[in-house]
C-alpha positions as CSV (number, residue, x, y, z in Angstrom):
1,L,-9.9,29.3,-45.3
2,R,-9.8,26.4,-43.1
3,G,-7.4,24.7,-45.6
4,G,-5.5,25.7,-48.6
5,D,-2.8,28.6,-48.8
6,R,-3.3,31.6,-47.3
7,M,-3.3,35.2,-49.7
8,P,0.5,36.3,-50.0
9,M,1.2,39.1,-47.8
10,L,4.5,41.3,-48.1
11,D,4.2,41.9,-44.2
12,A,3.7,39.1,-41.6
13,L,0.1,38.7,-40.9
14,P,-0.7,38.6,-36.9
15,D,-1.4,35.2,-35.3
16,S,-4.9,34.3,-36.0
17,P,-7.0,31.5,-38.0
18,Y,-8.8,34.1,-40.2
19,Y,-8.7,37.8,-41.3
20,V,-11.0,40.4,-42.5
21,L,-9.0,42.6,-45.3
22,V,-10.6,45.9,-46.3
23,A,-8.7,48.0,-49.1
24,R,-9.4,51.6,-50.8
25,R,-9.4,51.4,-54.4
26,E,-6.7,54.0,-54.7
27,K,-4.5,52.5,-52.0
28,A,-4.4,48.8,-53.4
29,P,-2.6,46.7,-52.8
30,Y,-2.3,48.2,-49.2
31,C,-5.3,47.1,-47.0
32,R,-6.6,46.9,-43.2
33,V,-6.2,43.7,-42.1
34,A,-8.1,42.6,-38.9
35,R,-7.8,39.3,-36.9
36,A,-10.9,37.1,-37.1
37,S,-11.8,33.9,-35.3
38,F,-14.7,31.8,-34.8
39,D,-14.5,32.0,-31.1
40,R,-14.5,35.8,-31.3
41,P,-17.1,38.8,-32.4
42,L,-16.1,39.7,-36.2
43,P,-14.4,42.9,-36.0
44,T,-16.1,46.4,-36.4
45,M,-14.2,47.7,-40.0
46,Q,-13.7,51.2,-41.3
47,V,-15.1,50.8,-45.0
48,P,-14.1,53.1,-47.5
49,L,-16.3,55.3,-49.8
50,A,-16.1,57.2,-52.4
51,K,-14.6,60.9,-51.9
52,P,-15.7,63.1,-50.5
53,D,-17.1,61.0,-48.1
54,A,-15.4,59.7,-45.1
55,D,-14.8,56.2,-44.0
56,I,-18.1,54.6,-42.1
57,P,-17.6,51.8,-39.3
58,V,-19.5,48.8,-40.3
59,L,-20.2,46.3,-37.2
60,L,-19.7,43.0,-39.3
61,Q,-20.9,40.7,-36.2
62,P,-24.6,42.0,-36.1
63,M,-24.8,41.8,-40.1
64,I,-23.5,38.1,-40.2
65,D,-25.7,37.4,-37.0
66,A,-28.9,38.6,-38.7
67,I,-28.0,36.7,-41.7
68,Y,-27.8,33.7,-40.1
69,A,-31.1,34.0,-38.4
70,R,-32.6,34.9,-41.2
71,S,-31.3,32.0,-43.4
72,R,-32.0,29.3,-40.6
73,Y,-28.5,27.6,-41.0
74,S,-29.2,26.6,-37.5
75,D,-32.1,24.2,-39.0
76,D,-29.5,22.6,-41.9
77,I,-26.3,22.6,-40.3
78,D,-25.5,19.7,-37.6
79,Y,-23.1,21.3,-35.2
80,S,-22.2,18.3,-33.6
81,Q,-20.2,16.8,-36.6
82,P,-16.4,17.6,-36.7
83,L,-15.4,20.2,-38.8
84,A,-12.5,19.3,-41.3
85,P,-10.0,20.1,-41.0
86,P,-10.4,19.6,-37.2
87,L,-10.3,22.1,-34.6
88,K,-7.7,22.0,-31.6
89,P,-8.8,20.5,-28.5
90,E,-9.2,23.7,-26.7
91,Q,-11.2,24.9,-29.6
92,V,-13.5,22.2,-29.4
93,A,-14.1,22.8,-25.6
94,W,-14.9,26.3,-26.5
95,L,-17.4,25.7,-29.4
96,E,-19.2,23.1,-27.4
97,G,-19.5,25.6,-24.5
98,R,-20.7,28.0,-26.9
99,L,-23.4,25.8,-28.4
100,R,-24.7,25.0,-24.6
101,G,-25.1,28.6,-24.0
102,E,-22.2,28.5,-21.4
103,T,-19.0,30.6,-23.0
104,E,-19.0,34.3,-24.1
105,A,-16.8,35.6,-26.6
106,P,-14.2,38.1,-26.1
107,Q,-14.0,41.3,-27.5
108,P,-12.3,41.5,-31.1
109,A,-8.5,42.5,-32.0
110,P,-7.9,45.8,-33.3
111,A,-7.0,45.9,-37.2
112,K,-3.4,46.7,-38.7
113,R,-2.5,48.0,-41.9
114,S,-0.7,45.5,-44.1
115,R,0.4,45.4,-48.0
116,R,-1.3,42.6,-50.0
117,R,1.1,41.2,-52.7
118,K,-0.1,41.9,-56.2
């Protein structure tokens, strides 16, 4: 979400503009919470499978990159337009550098376990 209310959580969420949440059905409402941000690659998440299969790591960023390229969003989205709600000045500077191919994305932060309110 770039606006509105976040999902209520029992534990404090890490400081991050976005999150990726993954829950195992039998442990819900407990979930794994990972930080996400437009200026970092999406984290690799352990996705639960049905027993007896073990969790598998899913590389989210390459998957999203492939969907973006295949769907040709760059042909339809004018990235020169400001976002609503607006970005902070340092975020705008990073984004402009990224669009020019000058800025590298840092590594994603590790996930932490949290519990979502019902």
